[in-house]
NUBARO-165655 format. One line per 10 residues: for each residue x, y, z of C-alpha. Coordinates in steps of 0.05 Angstrom, whole numbers. Each point is the difference from the previous one (the first is absolute). Layout:
<atoms>
X/Y/Z  ... $
</atoms>
This chain:
<atoms>
0/0/0  58/47/17  26/-6/-71  -65/26/-30  -1/57/50  71/18/-20  -20/2/-73  -57/49/16  46/43/44  52/0/-56 $
-51/28/-49  -16/56/50  74/15/8  13/2/-75  -60/45/-10  24/48/53  69/1/-33  -31/21/-66  -42/54/32  59/29/38 $
44/1/-62  -55/33/-42  -7/54/54  75/11/6  4/-29/71  47/-52/27  -32/-69/-9  34/-27/63  -8/7/75  26/65/32 $
64/-10/39  5/34/68  76/4/-1  -4/42/-63  -57/44/27  40/15/63  60/26/-39  -41/64/-8  -25/3/72  30/23/65 $
-18/-55/50  -1/24/72  -9/-66/37  -29/-70/-1  -56/-24/45  -17/-74/12  -75/-10/-3  1/-74/17  -51/-50/-28  -60/34/-31 $
-52/-14/-52  12/46/-59  -47/16/-58  22/-36/-62  -21/58/-45  56/40/34  53/-53/-14  29/31/-62  72/-23/-10  62/-37/23 $
57/23/44  57/-18/-48  6/-11/-74  13/-75/9  -70/-26/-16  -31/60/-34  6/-29/-71  -41/-61/20  -63/42/9  -39/51/-38 $
-17/66/33  -64/-31/28  39/-56/34  -25/-52/-50  54/-48/-25  34/8/-68  49/-58/-1  -20/-57/-46  -37/-61/26  44/-61/14 $
54/39/36  19/-12/73  -32/67/15  -67/-21/-30  2/-66/39  9/35/66  -54/50/-17  -48/-57/-18  15/-36/65  -17/63/39 $
-64/6/-39  -19/-71/20  17/16/73  -44/62/-2  -59/-40/-26  10/-57/49  13/36/65  20/72/-14  69/32/1  17/16/72 $
75/15/3  12/75/5  42/36/-51  55/50/18  -9/70/-27  21/72/5  -53/54/4  16/68/-31  -52/55/-10  -56/-50/17 $
22/-47/-56  31/-68/12  61/-30/-34  14/-74/8  66/-25/29  -21/-73/3  -65/-30/-26  -10/29/-69  -33/-64/-26  -48/-2/59 $
-21/71/-15  -9/-19/-74  -43/-60/16  -44/37/50  -9/58/-48  -21/-49/-54  -53/-30/47  -22/72/18  17/-6/73  -9/64/40 $
60/-3/47  62/-39/17  39/-9/66  67/34/-1  59/18/44  8/73/-18  55/52/9  -20/71/-15  49/46/-35  -15/72/21 $
22/58/-45  23/65/28  -57/50/10  0/54/-54  -46/48/-35  -18/-54/-51  -75/-10/5  4/-75/-9  49/-6/59  -44/45/43 $
-59/-45/-17  41/-60/19  18/29/68  -74/13/13  -14/-72/-21  53/-26/48  -33/37/58  -68/-27/-21  29/-70/-6  32/5/69 $
-65/21/33  -48/-46/-37  43/-60/-19  -34/2/-69  39/-4/-65  -59/-9/-46  -19/73/-8  40/58/-28  -10/74/-15  17/45/-58 $
-12/67/34  40/31/57  -38/4/65  -52/-54/-15  34/-54/42  -3/46/61  -72/19/-16  -20/-73/-2  30/-11/69  -39/60/26 $
-65/-26/-30  9/-68/32  19/34/65  59/-44/17  69/33/-1  33/-56/40  11/-72/-21  -65/-31/-25  -26/-60/38  -29/-60/-37 $
-74/21/5  18/68/-31  38/-34/-56  -56/-49/-13  -53/54/-2  42/44/-46  15/-58/-47  -75/-16/-4  -17/72/-16  56/5/-51 $
-22/-64/-34  -72/24/-3  21/69/-26  48/-30/-51  -53/-46/-30  -52/56/-3  52/49/-29  21/-50/-54  -72/-16/-16  -11/74/-15 $
63/1/-45  50/25/51  54/-48/-24  1/39/-65  20/64/36  76/12/9  -5/8/75  18/-44/59  -54/-33/42  30/36/61 $
-12/68/-31  -70/-20/-21  -17/-24/71  26/64/32  -43/41/-48  -61/-42/18  16/6/74  5/76/-7  -73/-1/-23  -32/-54/44 $
50/-15/56  30/-66/19  -54/-18/52  -55/8/-52  40/-43/-49  3/-55/52  -76/0/4  -14/2/-75  -25/-60/-38  30/-17/-68 $
-61/31/-34  4/64/41  74/6/-14  -11/-8/-75  -54/53/1  43/49/39  61/-13/-45  -44/20/-59  -22/64/35  71/24/11 $
30/-29/-63  25/67/-24  43/5/63  39/-62/-23  6/27/-71  32/64/27  56/-43/29  22/-22/-70  31/68/-13  66/20/32 $
-22/73/-1  -71/-14/22  -20/72/15  -19/46/-58  17/71/20  -50/51/-26  40/65/4  -54/49/-24  -76/-1/-4  -29/-12/-68 $
-32/62/-30  -76/-2/8  -56/48/-16  -13/60/42  -33/-13/67  -70/28/-16  -7/-30/-69  27/-67/24  -49/-6/58  -59/24/-40 $
15/-55/-50  9/-56/50  -46/22/56  -67/34/-15  -16/56/49  -58/-41/28  45/-60/14  12/-23/71  66/21/31  54/-53/2 $
41/-10/63  76/4/10  29/-26/65  65/23/33  31/-45/53  49/32/48  47/-37/49  0/61/47  -41/62/12  6/65/-39 $
18/37/65  58/-47/17  32/-9/-69  23/52/-50  0/-54/-53  -73/-18/12  -19/74/5  30/12/-70  -41/-57/-29  -63/24/35 $
9/67/-32  2/-38/-66  -65/-35/18  -33/67/15  26/28/-66  -31/-60/-36  -68/12/31  4/75/-17  19/-17/-72  -58/-47/-11 $
-54/22/49  -58/-31/-39  33/-65/-20  44/-23/57  -8/-13/74  57/-24/43  8/-42/62  62/4/44  16/-51/54  56/15/50 $
43/-47/41  -4/-57/-50  48/-56/18  24/-65/-29  -46/-35/50  -65/36/-18  12/16/-74  -44/-58/-26  -58/22/44  8/73/-22 $
4/-19/-73  -63/-41/4  -36/58/36  19/53/-51  -17/-47/-58  -67/-13/32  -10/76/2  10/3/-75  74/17/-7  23/-18/-70 $
69/33/6  43/-7/62  66/36/16  42/-31/56  50/50/29  49/-50/29  44/-54/-32  -11/-47/59  -74/-5/-18  13/-31/-68 $
14/-73/14  -58/-10/49  -46/33/-52  16/-50/-55  -53/-51/19  -55/53/-5  29/27/-65  -3/-69/-31  -71/-13/24  -25/70/-22 $
34/10/-67  -55/50/-18  30/48/51  63/39/-17  49/1/58  63/42/-2  55/1/53  47/59/12  68/-34/-5  56/-17/-48 $
24/-63/-35  -53/-51/18  -18/-53/-51  -72/-22/7  -51/1/-56  -62/12/43  25/62/37  34/56/-36  51/45/34  14/74/-6 $
50/50/25  31/66/-23  69/17/-25  19/45/58  73/-7/-20  -12/51/-55  -18/54/51  58/-23/45  49/9/-58  -21/73/-7 $
-1/10/75  71/-27/3  21/52/-51  -27/56/45  36/-30/60  65/-7/-38  -3/71/-25  -14/30/69  40/-42/50  60/44/18 $
42/-56/30  -21/-53/-51  -34/-42/54  -73/-19/-5  -41/-48/44  -51/-47/-29  -50/-30/49  -31/-64/-26  -50/-44/36  -8/-72/-25 $
55/-35/-41  -51/-26/-51  -8/-2/-75  -6/71/-28  34/34/59  70/-16/-25  -16/31/-68  -23/64/36  66/4/39  43/-12/-61 $
-39/49/-43  9/54/53  74/-14/4  8/0/-76  -38/66/-4  47/32/52  60/-27/-37  -24/31/-66  9/71/27  53/-13/53 $
49/-58/-10  25/10/71  -69/-11/31  -6/-58/48  -67/-28/22  2/-24/72  -53/-54/7  -38/-12/65  -59/-47/12  -57/23/45 $
-20/-73/14  70/-20/21  13/-14/74  31/60/35  -25/51/-52  11/72/23  0/50/-56  22/61/41  62/-36/25  15/-26/-70 $
-3/70/-30  43/31/55  53/-55/-2  7/6/-76  -9/76/-5  -58/-7/-48  -51/56/-13  -39/-24/-61  -47/-58/10  -47/-40/-45 $
-52/-29/47  -70/-31/-5  -43/24/-58  -65/8/37  -28/21/67  -65/-16/36  -52/54/14  16/-3/74  75/9/-10  29/69/12 $
69/-21/-23  32/35/-60  51/-56/-8  -25/-26/-66  26/3/-71  67/33/-10  16/52/52  58/39/31  8/-14/74  32/55/41 $
-12/31/68  -43/-61/15  -51/21/-53  -17/-29/-68  -2/47/-60  -39/-37/-54  28/2/-70  -31/-54/-44  -61/-44/12  -10/-63/-42 $
-73/-13/-14  -39/-65/-8  -62/19/-40  -40/-62/17  -64/34/-21  27/6/-71  20/-73/1  -68/-24/23  -37/44/-49  41/-25/-59 $
-6/-72/23  -76/5/3  1/31/-70  44/-57/-24  -48/-52/28  -61/34/-32  34/8/-67  19/-73/-3  76/14/2  5/-36/67 $
-30/-63/-29  44/0/-63  63/9/42  -15/-66/34  -7/-41/-63  71/-28/3  -12/-66/35  70/-7/27  7/69/30  -23/32/65 $
-11/75/-4  36/54/41  -18/73/-13  61/44/13  -18/70/-21  40/63/10  6/73/-18  -24/-12/-71  -67/-24/28  -5/57/51 $
1/-46/60  69/25/23  21/72/5  39/46/46  -8/71/26  55/49/15  -6/52/56  20/73/-5  66/-19/35  26/-34/-63 $
43/50/-41  -28/21/-67  56/-34/-40  -12/-66/36  -75/9/-10  11/6/-75  40/-64/1  -58/-35/36  -50/25/-51  43/-24/-58 $
10/-69/31  -74/-9/16  -16/17/-72  52/-47/-30  -15/-59/47  -75/7/-14  14/1/-74  44/-62/3  63/39/-21  38/-13/65 $
5/-63/41  35/2/68  32/-69/-13  33/16/-66  74/-7/-15  58/-28/39  -18/-17/72  45/-33/52  -19/-30/67  38/11/65 $
47/-57/-13  19/27/-68  -41/-49/-41  -27/28/-65  -75/-7/6  -21/37/-63  39/13/-63  13/66/-35  -54/22/-49  -50/-51/28 $
-64/7/40  -8/-48/57  -58/-49/-8  -60/17/44  2/-71/28  72/12/23  -18/67/31  -57/-32/38  43/-57/27  61/42/21 $
36/-29/60  63/43/-4  18/73/12  35/48/-47  72/21/14  -14/68/32  -46/-29/54  31/-7/69  -35/-56/38  -30/-67/-15 $
-64/-40/-5  -15/-30/69  -16/-73/11  -67/-16/31  33/-15/67  23/72/5  -71/27/-5  -51/15/54  -54/-53/10  -55/42/-32 $
37/3/-66  15/-74/-7  -67/-26/-28  0/45/-61  74/-10/-12  -8/-76/5  -52/6/-55  32/51/-47  70/12/27  66/0/-36 $
69/-11/29  62/32/-27  32/-43/-54  72/-18/15  53/-25/-48  24/-70/17 $
</atoms>
């Protein structure tokens, strides 16, 4: 019987050879020794005797036996050889009682390379076995900025905690997210493993039944995406039929994962008809008002950020008094967001703006279940199809503000007060520094974080002899402080110079116009892209105001820059840009990609200071930084 099995396996091997040659690939097994000649191995780690997934056994440790097998581990040596006889005997043993002797293998980057037992692997792959026992030694590469190696380090941590080697991830952070969803950050016990394996099996079958195996994503990434919507506990309770139905509901979330750049940045609103004509066309004057809900994580009295958005809500009502009514709910948290969303939807809200990035993930389940409702979250760089995100390019105003500071600072020292080290904030800091450098190459921007432990601005300014300060952009109605925008600080008083403006009312008005004109719907037609609106001066959602204390010549410079940035003639991130360590981050005569501006995790060379780690921050800052934070990139 083994002879006939060998003949069939030989056909499979020869076929694989032909396919590989036609595609320009090596027709033989990969050799680990050759792969490692291009890798810096840090250490080896014995893993002992473990069951390893056969689909991840991909090659051989040395070149010795590689020419006996095709790239799929099927044999290619002719029948009648000593090799074919041994292979046939193993096939008979597998049929009679099963192959039990473990192989010896190296693991590198979650792939296994056989030291001893190549024929056993070949036979078991032929019989479509799932796993094989192996004595494994892990070869660990040195940590670097290479994304594959970063993913591998995340996998190793996941493997250490769970003991599982049957699941992998293709996106950074997903392994940690899965551990958080399951709620076990220490070594999993057997009941936890059994439950997880049951859920993973059920999800995998339902996902494949829907066509998930045709998507170029890992099952780990797909499961994390599903958990983000429904949660792990709900997954544990779902039947196979319920899981299939829910996978279909959020199918577009999986499709978004197929793109490396999964967020489509919309940098300017599409031109639509004038407000009155537009609304008279879409909404007859006798029509019932439609409802727009605003969800705030704090109160307008306690947060300048919320107060600015609430001014935008009021502007929206004033702009469309006969067509729109608004609802605002304060103190919305991750714990009560589902309840709040259900309540405002029950009250007729068809458009919902969430003014906090931490509300996005716990909103996904409602967004999937109520796809007739448009939900937008005020944040940057999130990739979900059912909730769109929006923000404003404040870095444009910061660039101009930095020019004013650079032109006026007598001792070339300027302080920049930042709050959270999150996406978007680093671009603001760097744009300010670049603006200062444009008019004053000696200018140095001294960075201080208001959320860092031990923060004391007065002491910082005195110790560094700094008189010009860029501080928070907004104030609350109850605040009497003048320490906002760019100001000169002397004699313990702030003399305001430049005030960056967030025109959220303009943003909300244009977004409503976009929805009514159908532009919003057409922007979402790309199945593989999530949508992030990132509008700036050209849309009127960002601006800045100069006080009378700004000299006339500097004021003219501001006016020119506002005009040119709004017209698209000037970009703050154009030309040669170096980071603090001297690395060239943008080339001469090139404009930095918006995606790279958004994801900045480095500071330009005239910034004095660094990006704090989360451990350096006060407790109140950690939740939002855990969600949207960046840490300074360091060269290995």
